[in-house]
N, C-alpha and C positions, 0 to 999 in steps of 0.2 A: 596598447595601440591607441592611435588618435581617435577622438570622438568629436564630431562636428559640434561647435557650440550652439549653432542655430540652423534650423532647416525649415523652410517654408514649403508646406504641402498644399498644392492646389487640387481640390477635390471636385470632380465633376463627372457626369454620366458619360460613358464612352461613346454613346450615340449622339451626343450634343456637339455638333460642329461649331456652333457659336461659342460655347463654353471653352472648347479647345483653343480656338483662335484668341479668346480673351486671356486664357492661361498663358499662351505664348507671349502675348503683349505684356502681361504683368511680369513674366520672367525677364523679358527684354528691358523693361523699365527698372528692374532691380539689379540688372547685371551689365547692360550695354548702353547706358546713357552717356553719350560722348561728353556732356558738360560736367558729369560727376564720374570720372573714369575709375575712381577707387571704390565705387559702390559695387560690391560683389556679394550679394545675399543669395546663398544657394537655394534652389528650388527643386522639387520633384512634383510629378503629377501622381494621381492615384492609380495604382495597378488594378487589374481586373482579371477574371478568369477567361479562358478561351471562349466561353459562351456568354461573356458580357456581365457576369455576376460580380458583386463586390468581393474584395479580397478577404481571406480568412483572418488576416492580421491587420491591425490598425497601424502598425509600424511607428508608433509615437516615440519609442525609446531608441530609435536609430540615431538620434541626436540628443544632446543634453537638453535642448529646448526645441520643441516642435511647435510651429505656428501654422494651424490648419485653416484654410480659406475655402469653405464649400461655395461653389458657384451654383446657386439654386435656380433652376429654370423649370419649365413645364415638363421637359423630358425626364428630369430627375424626380419631380413630383409624382409623375404617373407610374413610376417603378417602385413598388413598396419595398423591395429589397434594398434599393439604394437610399430611399428615404429613411429606413430604419438604420442603415449604416451611418448616415450623417448624424442621427440622434445618438447612436452608440459612441461615435467619435467625440461629439460634444460632451457627453457625460464623462467619458474617460479624461478629456482635457480638464473639465471642471473639477474633477476629483483627484487630479494628479498631485503628487507630493510637492508641497511648497509652491504650487502654481507653476510647475515646470513647463506645462504645455498650455496652449491657448487656442480656442476655436472661434473664428469671427466669420459668420455666414454673410454672403453677399446675395441679395435677392434680385435676380435678373428678370423675373416676370411677376406680375401682380398676384397671381394665385400661388406662387411658390413659397408660401408661408402658411402654417408652421412646419410643413412636411410630416411631422410626427407630433403626437400629443405631448411628448416630453419637451417639445420646443415652443410651446405656446407662450411661455413667459420670456422667451429669448428674443432680443431685439436684433433683427436682421438689418443690414445696411441696405436702404431702399434704392438700389441702382435703377430699378425699372421706371422710376419717376423721371428719368432723364432719357432723352432720345437715344435709341440704339445707334451705335456707331462711335465716332470720335468723341462726341459730347459725353456719352456714357463712360467710355474708357477714361477720359480726362477726369471724370468724377471719381471713378473707382480707384485708380492708382494712388492718388493722395490719401484716400481712406485707408488703404492697405498700409501705406507708409506710416500714417499717423498711429494706427493701431499697433504696428510693429514697434514704434517708438514708445508707446504706452507700455507694451509688454516688456521691452528691454529696460525701461526705467524701473521695472518692478512694481508698476501700479496694477491695481486690481482691474478686472474687466469693466467695461463701460457700465456706469450706473449713476444714480443721483449723487452719490458722494465721491465719485471718482474724479481726481484732479485732471486738468487738461494735460495731455501727454507731452505737449511742447509749449514752453513759454518763449514767445517770440519778442525780441527787443527790436523795435523799429527805430533805427538810428538815422536822424535826418536833421537838416538845418531848418529851424522854425521859420526863418524868413522865406522859405520856399513853399510854405503851406498854401498860400493864396496865389502862387505864381504858376502859370501854365508851364508844363502839362499837368501840374498838380499830382505828381507821382505818389507822394505820401498819401494823399487823400484817396487816390484810386486803390492803393494797397489796403488802406484801412477799410474802405467800403467792401472790398472783396473778403477780407478777414471777418468783418462783422456779419456779412451775409452768409458765408459759405464754409467756414472752417471752425472745427472744434479746437481752436488754439487760443491760449491766453496771451494777450498782446500788451506789451508795454509800448506806449508812444511817448517817449521822453518823460515829461513831467506829469503825464496824464494819470498815473497811478500812485503818485507820491502824495502822501497824506499832508494836509495843511499843517504847517508848523514844523515839518520834518526838514532836515538839512538835505538839500538837493544832492550834494556830493556824496553823502553817506548812503542815500537811497540808491543812487546809480552804482556805487561801488558794491553794494550788497546785492543788487539785482542782476548785473551783467554776469557774474560768475555762475549763475544757474540758468541762463537763458541761451537761446540761439539768436544771433545778431544778424539782422538784415540791414545793411548800410545802403542808403540812397545817395549815391555820389552825384552831386550837382556842382555847378560852377562855384557855389558858396561853401560846400561841405567841408573841404579840407582847411578852410580858414577859420572854422569854428572850434574853439578850444575843447568844448565838451564832446563834440563829435569825435575828435581825435582821441580824447580820453576814453570814450566808450569802446573804440576799436582796440586801443592798447590794453585795456582791461580784459577784453575778450581774448586777445592773443595770449596774455599772461596766464589766463586760466584755461587755455586750450578749449575754448568754446567754439561751436560751429559758427562759421561766418560765411555769408554770401553777399555779393555786391550787385546792386542794380545800377548800372552805369547810365545816368541820365544827363551827362554833360551836354550842354547846348552850344557853347562856344569854346571856352578854354578854362583852365585853372592855373593860377599863378604858380602854385607849387604842388606837385603831386605828392600825396601823403604816402610814404613808403610802407607803412604798416598795413595798408589796404591790399598789398600784393599777396601772392601765394594762397589765394582763395578763389573759388569759382565765381565767375562774373557773367552777368547777363546784360546785354545791351538793350536799353529801353527803347521800344518803338511804339508809336501811338496806334496800336493795332488791337483788335479784339483778343482777349485772353492773355494779354501781356502781364497783367497783375497776377493772374493765377500762375503763370509761368515763373514769376519771381518768387512767389511763396512756395511753389512746388520745389524750386531749386533749393531753397533753404531747408525744407523738410527732408529732402533726399540727403543733403549734406549732414543734417542732424542724424539721420539713420546711419549714414556712412560712419560717422564718429562713434556711435554706439556699437555698431557691429565690429568696426576695426579694433576698438578697445577690447572686445571679447576675444578676437582672434589673436591680437598681439600679446595680451596678458596670458593667454594659454600657452604661448610658445616662447616667451621671454626668458632670459637668464635672470638669476636672482639679483644680479647687480645692474640690470638694465633700467633705464628710464624710458618709458614709452611716450613717444610723440604721435599724435593722431593726424598730423600733416607733416610734410617734409620740413626739416629744420631750416631756419633762416636767422640772420643776425638779430632780428627783433626778439626771437624766442630763446636765444642762447645767452642773453645777459643774465648773469648771476648763477649760471650752471657751473658747479665745481669742476675744476680741471680733472681730467682722467675719467669723467663720466662717459659711459657708452649709451648712446641714444638709439633705440630701435624704432624705426618709422616705417610707414607703409611703402610698398613697391609702387612704381618703379624707382630705381636708385637715381639720385641726383647726378648731374653731369660732372665731368672731371674739373672743369673750371670752377663750378660752385664749391665742390668739395675741397679743392685746394685753398680757396679763400676761407671757407668755414673752419679748416684745420687750424687756423691761427687762434681759434678759441680754446685750443688744447682739449677738445672734446672729440671722441670718436663716434662714427655713425655706421649703421648697417641696416639692411632690410632683410626680411626672411629669405628672399631669393639670393641675395648676396651671401648669406650664411650657407645656403645650400651649395654654393659654388666655391667656398673657401678651399675645400679639399676636392680632389678628383678621384673618389674611390672606384669609379667605373671606367677610368681612363684605360684605353686599349681594348675595351669590350665593344664589339659590334653586335647590336641587338636588332633582330628583325621585328617589324611591326606588322601585324595582321589586323587592320582596323578598317571597318567599312560599315555601311548601313545594315540595319537589322530588320527582319520581317516582323517580329513580334515585340518591338520595343515599347509600343503603347501599353501592352498587357503588363509590362514591368513598371509602369508608372513613369516612364522616361519618354524623351522625344529626341528628334535629330539634333535639336539645339543643345541638349545635354550631352549627347554623344560627341559632337564636335568639340565642345568645351573641354570635356574630359580627355579626349584624345590629345588636344593641344597641351593641356596641363601636364599629362604624363610625359609627353615628348619633351616639353620644356625642362622638366625636372631631370629626366634622364640625360639630356644634353648638358645641363648645368653641372651634373655630377661627373661629366667627362666621357660619357658613352657616345659612341657613334650609332646612327640609326640606319637600318637597311629597310627599303620598302620596294615591293614588287607591284607596281601599279601604273595606271595611265596618268597622264598629265592633263591639265585643263581645269576650268572652273568647277566642274562637278566633283573632281577627284579630291580625296583626302590628301593625296600627295601635294597638291598645289597649296593647300592650307598649311601643310607642314613646312614647305619651302618658304612661304610668306612669314611664318614664325621665325625661322632662322634668319631670314633677310632683315626683318625688323630688329631682332636682337643684335645682330652684327652692326647695325647702324647706330646703336647707342654709344654714347661717350663712356670711356673708361671701363669697358667690360671686355673680357677675353672672348674672342670669337668662338662660336660653337664649331665643333667638328663638322666637316661636310657630310651631308647625307649621301648614302649610297643607294642609287636607284637601279635595281635590277630590272631590265626590260626584256621580257621574253618575246620570242617570235610567236604569232604574227602581228604584234603591235606595230603600227605604222612607224616608219623611220622618222626620227626627229629632224627637223630642218636646222640649218645652221643658225638661224635666228633663235630658235628654241634652245639649242645647245648653248649659245652665247648668253642667253638670259639666265640659264640655270647654272652656268659655270661657277659663279661665285659661291654657291651654296651646296652644290651637289657634284657627285661623280657618277657618271652613267656607265653601267656595265651592261653591254648587250649580249644576251644569250642567243647563240645562233640557231638557225633552223634545225630541227631534229633530222637525223640522218635518213630516216625512212620517209621523209616528206620531200617531194620534189615536183617539178613541172609535169611529170608523167601522171601524177594523180590529178592535178589541175594546173592549167597554164598560168593561173594567177599566183601559184605558190612559189614565187621567186624568193631568192635568199633575203632580199630586202623588200618589204611591203610598202608601197607608196600610199595606198588608200585603204581605209578600214574594211576588213572582211567581216561581214555579218555572220556570226556563228550559227544563227537559226535559218540561214538562207538555203542550205542543203547539207546532206550528211557528210560530204567531203569537207566542207568548211568546219562543221562541228568536230570532226575527227582531227583536223589540223589544229584547231584551238586546244583540244584536249592534249594532244602530244606536245605542243609548244609550251603550254602552261605547266604541264607536268615536268618538263625538262627544266624550266626556270625554277620551279619550287624544289625540285630535287637538288639543284645546285645550291640554293639557299640552305637546305637542310644538311648539306655536306659541309661540316665546319672546316674540314681541312682544305676544301676548295674555296669556299666563300668567306671564311673567317667569322661567320655568324656563330655566336656562342649560345644564344637563347632566342626564344620567340615569345612575344607578348601579344595576346589575342583579345580583341574587343569587338563585339558585334559579329557581323557576317550573315549574309542571306543564305537560307537553306532550301528555298523553293522559289516559286514565281513571285514577282513583285509587280506592282502597278506603277508605271511611270507616267507622270503628267504629260499631256500633249496639248500644245497651244491651239492646234487646229482641229481638235476633236476629242473624243473620249480617251481615257487613259489607255495606254498600251501595256500588254502583258510582256514582262521581261524575265527571262531565265538566265542563269549562269551559262558560260560557254565551255566549261571544262567537263571532264568525265564525271565529276561530282562537284558539290559546292566548293568554290575555290578555297575558302578559309578552312573547311574541313580537310581538304587535301593537304594544305600546309601543316595542319596539326598532325595528321597521320604520318606524313613524311618526316617531320621533325621527331616525332615520338619513335618511329622506327629506327632513326639514326641516333637515338638517345641524346637528342638535342633538347635541353630543358624547355618546357612550355608553361607559360603563366596565363591562366584563363580568368578573365574578368567577366563575370557572369551577369551583373546587374542590369545590363542593357539588352539582354536576350540574345537572339541570333544563334549562330553556330557555337559561340563561346558557351552560352547557357546550355544548348543542346548537348554538347560534349561533356560539360560539367555534370549533367544529369546522367548521361550514359556511363560515365566513370563510376557513378554511385549506384548503378544498376537500375536507374529510373528510365523507362522506355520513352520514346518520342516517336510520334507517327511519321515525322519527316525522315527518320533514319530507316527507311524501308524502300524497297524497289517499287512498291505500289505508288508511292509519291514521286520518286525520282525518275521513274520511267515515263512520266508525263512531260518531261523536258523535251524540247524539239529534237527529234531524231535520236532519242536516247537508245531505244532498242536497236535501231539500225547502226548506230555508232558502236554499240557493243559487238554486233555482228562483224563490223569492219575490224575491230580489235582482234577478234578471233581469226578472221581471214588473213590478217597481216602479222599474226603471231606476236601481238603485243599483250602485255599482262593487264589484268583487270582486278578490281577490288570489289568483292561481293558484299551486298547487304544480307541481313539475316534470312529474309524470306525470298531471296532471289534464286531462281533455278539456275543451277550451274550448267555451263555449256561444255560438252566434251571437247577436249583439245585446247580450251582457253586457259592459258597460264594465269596465275594469280600473284599479286604483290605479296600476299600472306595467306597461308592456308586457313587462317581464321577469318571470320567475317569482320567487317568494320566494327560492329558493336562489340564482338567478343575480344577483338584486339585491344580496344580502348578499356574494356573492363579489366583485362589482364594487366594492362599497363598500370592501372591504378592499384589493383589488388596486390600485385607482386612487389610493389615498393614498400620497404620498411619505413619507419616513422621519419627518417631523414635520408633514406637511401635513394637519391635521385638517379643513381646509375641504373637502377631497375624500376624507377618510378617516374614521376611527372616532373619534379623540379626539387630544389633544395629545401623548400618550405615544409613544415610539418603538415599533417593532415588538417589540424585545427586552423592553421594559417591559410591553407588553401581554401578551406571552407569560408573563411572571411573574404578571401579574394573573389570567390564565387558570388558572394552576397552583397558586399558593402557598396553603397552609393557615394561614399565620401572620397573625393579625389585625393585628399591628404593621406588617408589611410591606404588607398591604393598605391600611392607613391612610396609610402613607408614599407609596405609589404614587398613591392618590387625591388626596392633598394636592399631590403634584407635578403631576398633570394639571390639577386644578381651579384652581390658582394661575396657570396659563398662559392661562386664558380671559379 
């Protein structure tokens, strides 16, 4: 199975809101920087127990290399358990075999050092010396990036003898040094004052008596090059030579565009790299250096990822191929380069080089092993995601990554959910829409959106917008619901009905959602062959409210919606794949299957939902079936979906399956493979396991 080459673990106290926001910011900078779109360094946060204690396991070995960043503040300092945990992690990293893991503490408050006597000799990055807010964050992110570069270069942890993690070659026209806006000088000043980066400034490091050309040719292949594009730059022979050498040796390159008027001839070798427009504003020099540092990290991480997945005959490129980098490549070579793929026009012209090109995603789409399979997605927010060391940002990214790979392999996806900005459905549709707009790629299959009553009727404008990417299947109002129960229960609902407004509304939502989920679980009716589950709320959640304190929100069904989807699929012997690392209903059910109890799987908790007991009484009065929890008192005359309780039904589903017998078990995966599916945080391994299971259906 796949193992992540690198995982960044951001360690902080669960009660520290400031550290949480900082962790989210670091994640965003390592994954969603628009100017370095290929930078995708996976992160997790530190899990904790339900009472806020540190986890029993340090989880260092869930990746080949773990890079742990403790965010040390007063909240963490004042909790001895967490302070000891940080020291334990640091010791484990320091003694890891061949330096596999690294721990780099960030000190957010003046007193948050050393935390533990074992850390008195450890140098924390002193972020507290910078003003809290944007200034501090702008200081922290480059430090994390630099230390990641040091780690991936294989250098030892910071110390007196440790080399600079990045050698930066500042490529510029010397005639610009004294000319406004003095871009090179501003960059040099910033590097000298604030960065642990070794810097070449053209001839500044070349020993007297050495040949200039030899020194440059020896220096560029081991540095990251920051080119300062001015009106004079492209006319200088050695400026052009520096860029060409960097391209030939696949070195990280970034361009600071400081053109003032014009250039007579644009230098073509300066294309195909990230570029920042110079503006005479505060922080612009830092932005230029940070861009190159991130591009350097992208190179290092991309190389790890591509080297791990390449074929023996592949040549790895760390940026998309271009004519400048194809010169001298033997005919018939296959080049593996990072996603996204080049457009049709570029590929047609590059094909004249007699070299073939592919990206990891293109390879996933070469065959369509899941063609003709409609897979239902049960993916939504999770109550306890933070306890698992994850966040909504991780949940969304993983959901999209799984969806993308299933679609690339030819599957169609079914989703029963609402539309609009907060819904995961909308993000899924945006994924399909953006993919189908790419040049030279086969369009994804349309998503099937099952809309159950009483979700409001879609307008013509909404249907028109979704038409290109989805097919909407409307599940009609249940037969036992009509205007006699409430005048607003019309066959088509125009305005949203609040499920917590009255018992009749709650009952209507229960019946409508059960009908929609039963339809999905009936493979002969819906065509759905399996269900993939990620997250899911199992009790009340707090929703942000712009006009006041958070509001309490419960599910609107007879039980948590994702739980009902799992039960109905299992009862219909429709395979279910549970991804547990994000908590929620998926993790709850994964535990119940293994005989591990959970307080939420009880009537004591679920009866607190608005009108839950009254709704159950209405089910009995109207002769509708109910599904009991273990400790729930049974009502005479109330029929049941299954004679067993929910917990017992799930336990039997798991225990009755033989090692591969999904007809009486959960899915085609072995027990060991399902346990990995329950635990892993690696999106690539999740995709691999889902592919393995779905291709056996």
